[in-house]
N, C-alpha and C positions, 0 to 999 in steps of 0.2 A: 504494500500500500504506500503510495507516494504521499509526502507530507501534505499535499494540497487536496487529498481525496479521503478525508476522514469520513467514515460511515456515520452519518448523523443520526440514523435510527439507533445504531448501537450505542452512540454516545448519549442520546436521550435516555435509553434504557438504563445505562450505567448511572446517570444522574438520578433516575427514579429509585434505583436500588439504594443509592446513597440517601435519598429522602427517607426510605423505610428505616434505615439504620438510625438516622437522626431522630425520627419520630419515636422509635422504640426507646432510644436513649433519653429523650425528653420526657416520655411517659414515666420511665423509671426514676428520673430525677424529681418528678413531681410527686412520687410516691404512689402511683396508680396501682391498685391491688392486683391487676392482671398483667402488669408490665413484665416482659421477660428480662432476664439478665442481659445488659447491653453489650454490644460489641465495642462501642466507644463510650467511655465514662465522661460525663460532664462534671468536672471536679468542683468540690465545694470552694467557694470564695466568700468567706465571711458567712453571712446568713443566706447567700444566694449560690447559684451554680453558674460556673463560667460556661457560656455558650458562644463560641466565636469561630474565627477563621481556622484555628488549630483543630477544633473538633470536626469541622466540615472537611478539612483536608484528610484527617485520619479515616473518617467515614468513607470518603471517596476511595481511598486506597484499599480499605477493607472490602468495599464493593467490587473494586477492580480485581483483587486477588481471588475473590470467590467466584469470579466469572470464568467458565470453562474456555471462553474465547480470548482470555487475557494472556495465554501462554506466549504469544509472540511479542508482548509488550514489556519494556523495561521502563523504570521511572527514576527520577531524581528529584529530591526536594531542594529548594533554594538554589536552583541551577543558574549560573551566571549568564547574563544576556550576551548577545553578540555585539551590541553597540554599547557605548558609554553615554551616561546621562548626567545632567547637572541637577540633581535632586537635593543634595545635602548642602546647606550653607556652611561654609568654613571661613576661617580667617583669610581675608584677602579676596573674598567672593566665592561663589559656588565652584567647586572643582569637579571635573568630570570623572566618573568611575563607572564600572560595569554595575548594573543593577542585578536583582535576583528575581527569577520566576518562581512563584510559589511551588509549582509542581510541573515538571517537564516529562512528557511521555515520548518514548523512542520506539521505533519499529524498523526492522531490517538491519542492514549492515551499516547504515549511516548513523554517525553519532550526533547529528544535528537533530534537535527536537522535531517530532512529527506533530505534536500538539502542546501548546502552552496553556496551563490552567492557572487562573488567578482566583483566590478566595477572598471574599469580603464579608462583613457582617454589619447589621444594623440598618434601620430605616433612616430617613433624612426629612427634616422639616425646617422651615425658617432659615436661620443663618447657617445651619449645618448642611444645607443644600449646596453651599459654596465650599465644597470639600476638595481640597488640593490633593489629598491622598488618593481619591478616586481618579482625579485627572492624571496623576503620575502613573497609576497602573494602566489607565486607558492609553496613555502615551506609549508605554511598553508594548501593549497589545497591538497598537497600530504600526509602530515603527519596526518591530521585530518581524521575522519572516513567517513563522509557522501559523497555521490556523489556531484559533484560541477558544477556550471555554471560560466564561465568567460565571463563577458559582457564588451566589450571594445568599447567606443565611440570615433570616429575619426573625428575631425573637420578640414577642410582644408587639408586633407591628399592628398598626391600625390603618384605616382607609387613608388618612392624611399623610402618614409617614411613608406608606407604600407609594403614593402618588409623588411625594417629594423625592424619593429615591429614583423613580422613573424619570422625573425631570432632570435630576442630577446627571444620570447616565446619558440622557438625550443631549444635554448641554455640553458634556465633555466630548462625546463623539462628534457632535456638530462642530465645535470649536477646533478640535484637533485634527479634523479632516482637512483643515487648511495646512498645507505643508510648512508655511512660515511659522505658524503658531506651534506646530508640532516640533519644528526645528529648534525652538527656544529651549526645549528640554534636553536637546542633544549636546554632545561635546562641541565646543566652539569650532566653527569652520566645517562642521559635518552637515551634509544635507540629507534629510531623511529620504529613503527610497522604499517606502511601503509598497506592497503589492496587493492585488485583489486577493481576498481570502474569505473564509467563513468564520464568523464569530458567534458562538452559541451563548445565549444568556439564559441562566437558570436561577430562579429565585425560589428558595425553600422557606416556607413560613412555619415557625414553631410558636404556636399560640395554644393556651389551654383549651380554647373553644374553637380554634380553626387550625386544621392541618391540611395544607394545600401547597402545591408548587406550580409554577408556570415556566414555560420553556419556549424559546423562539430563536431562530437562526437568522443572523444578519449576513447577507451577501455583500460584504464590504468592498467598495470600489474607492480607492484613494481620491480625495478631493471632491467626492460626491456623496455627502451625507444623505441618508434615506429619510425623507420627511415622514413623520407620524409612525415610525417604526415602534417607538416606545409607548404609543397611545394604548391605554387600557381603561375601559369603563369598569369601575368598581362601585359598590354600594355599601354603605354602613348598615349593618343588620339591625341597628337600633334606631335608624333614621325614621323620621315621622312619615306617615303615609303620604305619597305624592311628592316626596322630596326628590330633587334632581340627582342623578348619579354623578359620580366624580370621574373626571377624565384627565389623564396626564398629558395634556397638550403642551407643547414646548412654550415655556414662558408664562403659562397660566397658573396663578396661585390657587390653592384650594379654597373653595368658597362654600361648598354645600355640606361637606362631611364634618361632623363634630370630632375634634381631636379626642382620641381615646375610644371612639366607637369601633366595635368589631367590624370586620370587612367581609364582603362576599364577592367572589369573582365568578362571572358567568362564562360558560363555554362559548366557542364560536366567534372569537375576536382576533384570530390570527395567532394567538398564543395557545400552546398545548397546555391544558390544565390537568393536573394529576392529583387525585385524592386517595388516601389509603383505603383499602378494601375493608369494609366493616366486618 
């Protein structure tokens, strides 16, 4: 399998098996009576449990290793990127250095990654929508060569914070599709040479009352952001009858959903929606 021909159906199935591991782990962490012993433990952090990027990455690897089709694959955590980036501010100004890919998957005799996976966590709203950490990871995804998977785990997300995250992703992709703005993150004098690729976005929700994930694949063409790719109509399950649904349109602030209200995601919007089997 060439790096540019990732089997997207296989990848989505792998993400769904990762969801199942995370949901079982979350049920166990909440003390559910019927919860099985987890493959991935959410460790205690004071009076709460840590649920973040590390847990999502280990769940993904556990799902990969349990897949009979995974035999040809090798993986590396924190794999150095091909390009150098100016992310860290140091004395005398930002210095360029190689960044790290959260998880790189390899297949065949080539030691170049066939798939780059970035893990993130948390919803966004208000000022947190201006998230430079997301922009930095998006810059890596766009500037590096391999196809990519963006796996985002959301604990306690509501209608407003999910919409905020979608706006954040939309804004970062749209802005950094401009090669000049993308180049600002690269080593001085280096011109980005991104190529067309597939970028799969997978968002896994960990809520006591909502367990759902959504998945969509972007056919990315450098310099040509895809309008409305991140648009998703959601509703707050506690909304008043007749209230308008929430839509993550680029630049549109949330107006209808009450912050903290649970969310509901309907099928048939271009996103693949997955829920655990009862």
